[in-house]
C-alpha positions as a printed Julia matrix, in Angstrom:
548×3 Matrix{Float64}:
 -20.14  -12.44    6.9
 -20.87  -15.1     9.56
 -23.43  -16.72    7.25
 -20.49  -17.87    5.11
 -18.85  -19.67    8.06
 -19.23  -23.3     9.0
 -20.05  -24.06   12.63
 -16.39  -24.76   13.43
 -15.37  -21.48   11.82
 -17.97  -19.63   13.89
 -16.55  -21.18   17.03
 -13.08  -20.17   15.88
 -14.26  -16.59   15.29
 -15.71  -16.42   18.81
 -12.46  -17.76   20.26
 -10.44  -15.1    18.41
 -12.83  -12.34   19.44
 -12.82  -13.57   23.03
  -9.04  -13.5    23.03
  -9.1    -9.93   21.73
 -11.58   -8.92   24.44
  -9.18  -10.29   27.08
  -6.12   -8.68   25.47
  -7.89   -5.33   25.14
  -9.02   -5.41   28.76
  -5.5    -6.35   29.9
  -4.05   -3.44   27.89
  -6.63   -1.07   29.39
  -5.9    -2.15   32.96
  -2.12   -2.31   32.58
  -2.04    0.97   30.7
  -4.27    3.01   33.01
  -2.74    6.44   33.23
  -0.91    5.81   29.93
  -2.02    6.22   26.33
  -1.74    2.43   25.98
  -4.9     2.23   28.08
  -6.89    4.19   25.5
  -5.89    1.73   22.79
  -6.76   -1.1    25.17
 -10.3     0.21   25.58
 -10.58    0.65   21.8
  -9.57   -2.98   21.19
 -11.88   -4.14   24.0
 -14.85   -2.17   22.63
 -14.4    -3.24   19.01
 -13.87   -6.91   19.95
 -16.89   -6.89   22.26
 -19.11   -5.36   19.57
 -18.03   -7.98   17.03
 -18.53  -10.69   19.66
 -22.14   -9.69   20.25
 -22.71   -9.56   16.5
 -21.21  -13.04   16.08
 -23.34  -14.47   18.88
 -26.5   -13.05   17.32
 -25.68  -14.74   14.0
 -24.23  -17.93   15.43
 -27.33  -20.06   14.76
 -27.83  -18.96   11.17
 -28.08  -21.9     8.74
 -24.69  -23.24    7.74
 -23.58  -22.68    4.14
 -24.3   -25.53    1.75
 -21.68  -27.58   -0.06
 -22.63  -25.74   -3.25
 -20.51  -22.79   -2.08
 -17.38  -24.82   -2.86
 -18.24  -24.58   -6.56
 -17.63  -20.81   -6.45
 -14.72  -18.6    -5.47
 -14.92  -16.9    -2.09
 -14.96  -13.2    -2.97
 -16.69  -11.62    0.03
 -13.37  -10.51    1.65
 -12.29   -9.02   -1.69
 -15.49   -7.0    -1.94
 -15.05   -5.63    1.57
 -11.38   -4.94    0.87
 -12.23   -2.87   -2.19
 -14.55   -0.62   -0.17
 -11.97   -0.26    2.63
  -9.34    0.61    0.03
 -11.36    3.55   -1.26
 -12.34    4.74    2.23
  -8.73    4.74    3.43
  -7.71    6.36    0.16
 -10.05    9.31    0.71
  -8.99    9.67    4.38
  -5.26    9.35    3.71
  -5.27   11.62    0.67
  -7.4    14.24    2.45
  -4.87   14.22    5.31
  -2.15   14.66    2.68
  -3.93   17.69    1.24
  -4.26   19.16    4.73
  -0.57   18.78    5.61
   0.39   20.17    2.19
  -1.8    23.19    2.95
  -0.12   23.53    6.36
   3.24   23.95    4.65
   1.82   26.84    2.64
  -0.34   28.28    5.43
   1.11   27.13    8.81
  -1.57   28.89   10.9
  -4.19   26.38    9.77
  -3.51   24.28   12.89
  -5.86   26.68   14.8
  -3.72   25.99   17.92
  -5.04   22.42   18.1
  -2.21   19.92   18.74
  -3.76   17.02   16.83
  -4.15   19.22   13.74
  -0.41   19.91   13.67
   1.77   18.81   10.78
   3.7    16.34   12.93
   0.54   14.52   14.04
  -1.23   14.47   10.68
   1.69   13.71    8.36
   2.06   10.06    9.48
  -1.73    9.66    9.17
  -1.29   10.68    5.54
   1.64    8.35    4.86
   0.23    5.38    6.75
  -3.28    6.05    5.46
  -2.27    5.94    1.81
   0.49    3.31    2.05
  -0.98    0.86    4.54
  -4.68    1.79    4.52
  -5.17    2.42    0.8
  -2.3     0.38   -0.63
  -2.39   -2.47    1.89
  -6.13   -3.09    1.57
  -5.83   -2.96   -2.22
  -3.08   -5.57   -2.14
  -4.98   -7.87    0.21
  -8.22   -7.6    -1.77
  -6.66   -8.08   -5.21
  -4.24  -10.8    -4.08
  -7.11  -12.95   -2.79
  -8.9   -12.45   -6.11
  -5.83  -13.14   -8.28
  -4.77  -16.11   -6.17
  -8.07  -17.91   -6.7
  -8.3   -17.18  -10.43
  -4.73  -18.17  -11.26
  -4.84  -21.37   -9.19
  -8.49  -22.15  -10.0
  -8.86  -23.1    -6.34
 -11.17  -21.63   -3.7
  -9.61  -20.12   -0.58
  -9.05  -22.9     2.0
 -11.56  -21.48    4.52
 -13.78  -18.48    5.15
 -12.46  -17.42    8.58
  -8.79  -16.67    7.91
  -9.34  -14.16    5.04
 -11.68  -12.15    7.24
  -9.23  -12.36   10.13
  -6.5   -10.97    7.88
  -8.64   -8.18    6.43
 -10.26   -7.03    9.68
  -7.14   -7.63   11.76
  -5.08   -5.57    9.33
  -7.58   -2.71    9.51
  -7.52   -2.89   13.29
  -3.75   -2.32   13.02
  -4.36    0.68   10.73
  -6.92    2.17   13.16
  -4.59    1.69   16.15
  -1.74    3.3    14.2
  -3.76    6.31   12.97
  -5.4     7.02   16.33
  -2.01    6.69   18.0
  -0.5     9.36   15.75
  -3.23   11.81   16.79
  -2.35   11.14   20.43
   1.38   11.44   19.77
   2.22    7.71   19.97
   5.04    7.03   17.53
   8.41    5.32   17.21
   9.53    8.22   14.99
  10.6     5.79   12.26
   9.64    6.5     8.67
   6.87    4.11    7.53
   7.28    2.26   10.85
   5.72    4.67   13.35
   3.33    2.29   15.21
   4.5     1.16   18.63
   5.45   -2.31   19.83
   2.01   -3.76   20.62
   0.61   -2.79   17.2
   3.72   -4.3    15.57
   3.2    -7.62   17.35
  -0.44   -7.75   16.26
   0.54   -7.1    12.63
   2.97  -10.05   12.75
   0.12  -12.37   13.79
  -2.08  -11.06   10.97
   0.71  -11.25    8.41
   1.67  -14.86    9.22
  -1.98  -15.81    8.72
  -1.97  -13.97    5.38
   1.07  -15.9     4.19
  -0.5   -19.16    5.39
  -3.61  -18.47    3.28
  -1.42  -18.03    0.22
   0.58  -21.21    0.81
  -2.48  -23.31    1.64
  -4.27  -22.17   -1.5
  -1.23  -22.79   -3.68
  -0.96  -26.28   -2.21
  -4.56  -26.91   -3.34
  -4.13  -25.35   -6.76
  -5.66  -26.94   -9.84
  -3.28  -25.25  -12.25
   0.21  -26.83  -12.21
   1.9   -23.52  -13.05
   2.18  -20.71  -10.5
   1.47  -17.53  -12.46
   4.01  -14.72  -12.16
   1.6   -12.37  -10.36
   1.57  -14.81   -7.45
   5.37  -14.7    -7.23
   5.22  -10.93   -6.8
   2.45  -11.16   -4.22
   4.34  -13.85   -2.28
   7.54  -11.79   -2.33
   5.56   -8.83   -1.02
   4.08  -10.85    1.85
   7.24  -12.72    2.84
   9.8    -9.92    2.62
   7.56   -7.32    4.29
   7.24   -9.74    7.23
  11.03  -10.01    7.53
  11.51   -6.25    7.22
   8.8    -5.47    9.74
  10.09   -7.87   12.38
  13.76   -6.85   12.16
  13.23   -3.08   12.0
  10.71   -3.07   14.85
  12.78   -5.07   17.33
  12.32   -2.95   20.43
  12.12   -3.1    24.23
   8.99   -1.54   25.76
   9.43    0.64   28.84
   6.95   -1.71   30.51
   3.97   -3.8    29.48
   1.81   -0.95   30.74
   3.46    1.68   28.56
   3.02    2.51   24.9
   6.62    3.71   24.69
   9.48    1.46   23.55
  13.13    1.86   22.59
  14.74    0.36   19.5
  17.12   -2.54   19.88
  19.52   -0.69   17.59
  21.3     2.61   18.12
  23.25    5.18   16.17
  24.39    4.37   12.66
  23.2     0.75   13.01
  19.69    2.02   13.72
  19.86    4.32   10.69
  21.05    1.52    8.42
  18.4    -0.88    9.69
  15.7     1.76    9.26
  16.61    2.53    5.65
  17.16   -1.12    4.8
  13.55   -1.43    5.93
  12.39    1.87    4.42
  13.69    1.32    0.92
  12.65   -2.32    0.84
   9.18   -1.32    2.01
   9.12    0.73   -1.18
  10.52   -2.28   -3.05
   8.26   -5.03   -1.81
   5.17   -3.22   -0.52
   4.89   -0.45   -3.12
   6.58   -2.2    -6.05
   6.44   -6.01   -5.94
   2.84   -6.24   -4.74
   1.6    -3.75   -7.3
   3.58   -5.42  -10.07
   1.59   -8.54   -9.2
  -1.54   -6.46   -9.65
  -0.27   -5.11  -12.98
   0.7    -8.51  -14.37
  -2.83   -9.81  -13.85
  -5.22   -6.92  -14.46
  -3.43   -5.13  -17.33
  -3.32   -8.11  -19.76
  -6.79   -9.14  -18.58
  -8.23   -5.71  -19.36
  -6.35   -5.44  -22.68
  -7.36   -9.02  -23.54
  -3.79   -9.73  -24.62
  -1.09  -12.08  -23.24
   1.96  -10.7   -21.49
   4.46   -9.63  -24.16
   7.25  -11.76  -22.68
   6.52  -14.14  -19.83
  10.22  -15.01  -19.6
  11.05  -11.34  -19.12
   8.54  -11.12  -16.28
  10.27  -13.98  -14.45
  13.76  -12.56  -15.03
  12.71   -9.1   -13.83
  11.1   -10.68  -10.75
  14.35  -12.28   -9.62
  16.33   -9.17  -10.57
  14.1    -6.91   -8.51
  13.97   -9.37   -5.59
  17.77   -9.69   -5.38
  18.94   -6.16   -6.2
  16.48   -4.13   -4.16
  17.72   -5.74   -0.94
  21.08   -3.96   -1.25
  19.94   -0.49   -2.29
  18.74    1.04    0.99
  22.04    2.64    1.98
  21.74    5.22   -0.81
  19.43    7.07    1.61
  22.45    7.7     3.84
  24.99    9.31    1.52
  27.31   11.78    3.29
  26.53   10.37    6.74
  28.47    8.35    9.31
  27.62    5.15    7.42
  30.83    3.55    6.09
  31.67    4.84    2.63
  31.83    1.39    1.08
  28.26    0.64    2.27
  27.05    3.87    0.66
  28.84    2.92   -2.57
  27.33   -0.58   -2.49
  23.83    0.87   -2.22
  24.53    3.32   -5.04
  25.85    0.58   -7.35
  22.91   -1.74   -6.8
  20.48    1.16   -7.23
  21.9     1.94  -10.66
  21.86   -1.72  -11.76
  18.3    -2.0   -10.44
  17.16    0.07  -13.4
  17.52   -3.0   -15.66
  14.86   -5.29  -14.1
  12.65   -2.29  -13.3
  12.57   -1.13  -16.89
  12.09   -4.73  -18.01
   8.79   -4.78  -16.08
   7.69   -1.36  -17.31
   8.62   -2.23  -20.9
   6.92   -5.59  -20.65
   3.69   -3.9   -19.6
   3.78   -1.32  -22.39
   4.74   -3.87  -25.04
   1.79   -5.99  -23.92
  -0.39   -3.15  -25.2
   1.0    -3.47  -28.74
  -1.99   -3.87  -30.99
  -4.31   -2.62  -28.24
  -3.5     1.08  -28.15
  -6.92    1.88  -29.56
  -8.33    0.34  -26.38
  -6.09    2.61  -24.3
  -7.47    5.59  -26.21
 -11.09    4.56  -25.67
 -10.96    2.87  -22.24
 -10.07    5.1   -19.26
  -9.6     2.03  -17.04
  -6.87    0.64  -19.3
  -5.46    4.17  -19.6
  -4.99    4.21  -15.81
  -2.91    1.04  -16.09
  -0.88    2.2   -19.1
  -0.11    5.49  -17.37
   0.93    3.58  -14.25
   3.48    1.59  -16.29
   4.85    4.83  -17.77
   5.2     6.44  -14.35
   6.82    3.25  -13.04
   9.48    3.56  -15.75
   9.98    7.27  -15.02
  10.28    6.92  -11.26
  12.61    3.92  -11.36
  14.95    5.82  -13.69
  14.75    8.85  -11.42
  15.41    6.72   -8.32
  18.52    5.15   -9.85
  19.71    8.58  -10.99
  19.16   10.18   -7.57
  21.07    7.36   -5.87
  24.3     8.46   -7.56
  26.33   10.26   -4.91
  27.0    13.4    -6.97
  23.31   13.81   -7.82
  22.31   12.99   -4.25
  24.43   15.88   -2.97
  21.97   18.2    -4.73
  18.71   16.29   -4.26
  18.9    14.92   -0.72
  16.89   16.66    2.02
  15.09   18.72   -0.66
  11.61   18.63   -2.17
  13.03   16.8    -5.17
  12.84   13.64   -3.06
   9.21   14.45   -2.22
   8.46   14.86   -5.93
  10.15   11.53   -6.69
   8.18    9.71   -3.98
   4.87   11.11   -5.18
   5.6    10.4    -8.83
   5.77    6.78   -7.7
   2.93    6.93   -5.15
   0.44    8.86   -7.28
   1.62    8.0   -10.78
   2.45    4.32  -10.26
   0.79    2.91   -7.12
  -2.47    4.86   -7.15
  -2.95    4.67  -10.93
  -2.51    0.88  -11.13
  -4.73    0.51   -8.05
  -7.57    2.6    -9.46
  -7.3     0.86  -12.82
  -7.45   -2.55  -11.14
 -10.36   -1.55   -8.92
 -12.38   -0.22  -11.84
 -11.83   -3.46  -13.74
 -12.69   -5.57  -10.69
 -15.68   -3.83   -9.08
 -18.31   -4.7   -11.76
 -17.51   -8.41  -11.72
 -17.34   -8.58   -7.92
 -20.88   -7.25   -7.63
 -22.12   -8.96  -10.84
 -22.6    -5.72  -12.75
 -22.02   -5.29  -16.47
 -20.02   -2.06  -16.05
 -19.24    0.81  -13.71
 -22.13    3.12  -12.88
 -20.64    5.92  -15.0
 -17.81    5.58  -17.49
 -17.85    9.38  -17.79
 -16.95    9.63  -14.09
 -14.06    7.23  -14.69
 -12.85    9.65  -17.37
 -13.25   12.58  -14.99
 -11.27   10.7   -12.35
  -8.5     9.89  -14.79
  -7.97   13.51  -15.78
  -8.21   14.73  -12.19
  -5.61   12.15  -11.14
  -3.27   12.9   -14.04
  -3.56   16.69  -13.61
  -3.04   16.46   -9.86
   0.0    14.22  -10.24
   1.67   16.4   -12.88
   1.08   19.63  -10.94
   2.31   18.08   -7.7
   5.4    16.43   -9.13
   6.52   19.34  -11.29
   6.08   21.74   -8.36
   8.27   19.57   -6.16
  10.89   18.99   -8.85
  11.22   22.75   -9.32
  11.23   23.59   -5.62
  13.68   20.77   -4.86
  16.26   21.86   -7.43
  15.92   25.48   -6.3
  16.4    24.42   -2.67
  19.48   22.38   -3.48
  21.06   25.21   -5.49
  20.28   27.86   -2.86
  21.75   25.74   -0.07
  25.05   25.28   -1.9
  25.51   28.82   -3.31
  28.41   30.76   -1.73
  29.42   34.39   -2.05
  32.94   35.73   -2.64
  33.84   35.46    1.05
  32.92   31.78    1.14
  29.74   32.12    3.2
  26.28   30.98    2.17
  24.53   33.44   -0.11
  21.05   32.49    1.14
  19.74   31.73    4.6
  17.36   28.85    5.23
  14.5    31.36    5.55
  15.36   32.75    2.12
  14.95   29.3     0.6
  11.74   28.78    2.55
  10.24   31.99    1.16
  11.2    30.89   -2.35
   9.25   27.66   -1.83
   5.9    29.28   -1.0
   4.39   29.39   -4.52
   5.46   25.78   -5.13
   3.85   24.68   -1.87
   0.59   26.3    -2.96
   0.84   24.45   -6.28
   1.52   21.18   -4.43
  -1.59   21.64   -2.27
  -3.68   22.34   -5.38
  -2.34   19.22   -7.13
  -3.11   17.17   -4.03
  -6.63   18.59   -3.91
  -7.27   17.46   -7.49
  -6.09   13.96   -6.61
  -8.33   13.81   -3.52
 -11.32   14.9    -5.61
 -10.53   12.05   -8.01
 -10.54    9.55   -5.14
 -13.91   10.88   -3.96
 -15.27   10.46   -7.51
 -14.03    6.85   -7.5
 -15.71    6.15   -4.16
 -19.0     7.65   -5.36
 -18.85    5.76   -8.66
 -18.18    2.5    -6.82
 -21.04    3.0    -4.37
 -23.44    3.77   -7.2
 -22.2     0.7    -9.1
 -22.95   -1.5    -6.09
 -26.44   -0.01   -5.86
 -27.19   -0.87   -9.51
 -29.32   -3.98  -10.13
 -27.33   -7.15  -10.71
 -26.9    -7.97  -14.37
 -24.61  -11.02  -14.5
 -26.01  -14.39  -13.56
 -23.74  -17.03  -12.14
 -24.43  -19.26  -15.15
 -23.09  -16.54  -17.46
 -19.74  -16.2   -15.74
 -18.06  -18.83  -17.84
 -14.9   -20.28  -16.38
 -14.78  -17.95  -13.36
 -15.26  -20.91  -11.03
 -12.85  -23.34   -9.35
 -11.78  -26.3   -11.45
 -12.25  -29.97  -10.64
 -10.6   -32.28   -9.88
  -7.76  -30.8    -7.9
  -4.15  -31.71   -8.44
  -2.38  -32.71   -5.27
   0.75  -30.83   -4.31
   3.72  -32.3    -6.13
   1.74  -33.8    -9.0
């Protein structure tokens, strides 16, 4: 890594690492006797180890000017590996907590194996660890190819990638220790939140600096989705995590909001995290890798732009549909419901645009499992966006809310849309990143596809069935007007579906392990693509200046 840095960048890296050593030590001292101190020692130890490594490599020869004639893909390569590692960890944790719902005694009386400790490791591991690293890795790749400009420096991409993974490690280890804000998708405490802001501002700066140096006048639509993902997630993260720590020596903090305002802020954040982290970013991925793999242009570029602005505007207002039948003002609930229904239009425009792009290339979908991953992702995106708009309607929500139907909906999107488009993109990207002609085993890609599809279908159908049964049992009354079923009755009825969910999750985890193995074996294959054979996959010259 340090061999790619200029001398000034190496000095900058040592300054950053030195600052982290000081911050970690300060956290450890201030937080002695508190769990904050443990995280302080972790930061101190990791920063010190990287500092020694940087010092040892400081006097390596500086990179030559010839490097500027190639894209800087080293952070993307590392990001792809981290994506798969976090995917296996997060999905394995998901299988474990699914098994705990079917067999609760599997905690073995160990507190950190409890459902409450492991569940946020699953959600954060797959959303932020798996999904976040995939977005960072692919966005840096797409950004360079669509602007035909090299990243502005070598230091800041590594700072973003490693700094983001430091945040993920702090978050996951904190959950095991019981450190949490108890906010959905926003569990990390105040000091981790502040660090993520620093990393995220740097990430946005990389994007803007590269766009300013672009050699293509047009900004391709994938970059609009990636920029919306980066910018809006920053706004959501900052506002929802406004909090006052008990002290600078304590990991505990209290939200700046309270009551119904806190609930509204949380689900404004929560639903827009789905919108801009799990939708916009991955649409950027889809709009680049799907037409690239199919070797066909986007069916309607105009439709992609219209759907971008529709999604960006309408999603912002939809979060209140999570709070139907609560103390939230009725008109706010109705506003969220209305925008959720209208949101179906730009969402289906994107899904339809992707599928119509495959017109004339369906034989490739039949023969190419990688393209099949992407096509299936577009189908699941259309299904889940319809289901989301449908479930936001107040009358439907009265049956679905607080039931496993919601869990089925979330995983139809997470497994069927997010994971499928991610795996498809990774499989199309890995060979070129390591200069290989193909993946190590196309048969293993096929195996992964069918494991992922089977796991998703079993999981989602189990949760759809259990959710509807739950909702009906909870609202069934006898002749005297009392509930016909107790909560325990409904829980017993769920047991076979919870076993099916765990089995579906196991299949999906096995698919992720197959992907990791296939990727490692691909990297170990001898290189087959020379730089001279890579055609136009190099930055263009001369550069247009911003505004030209």
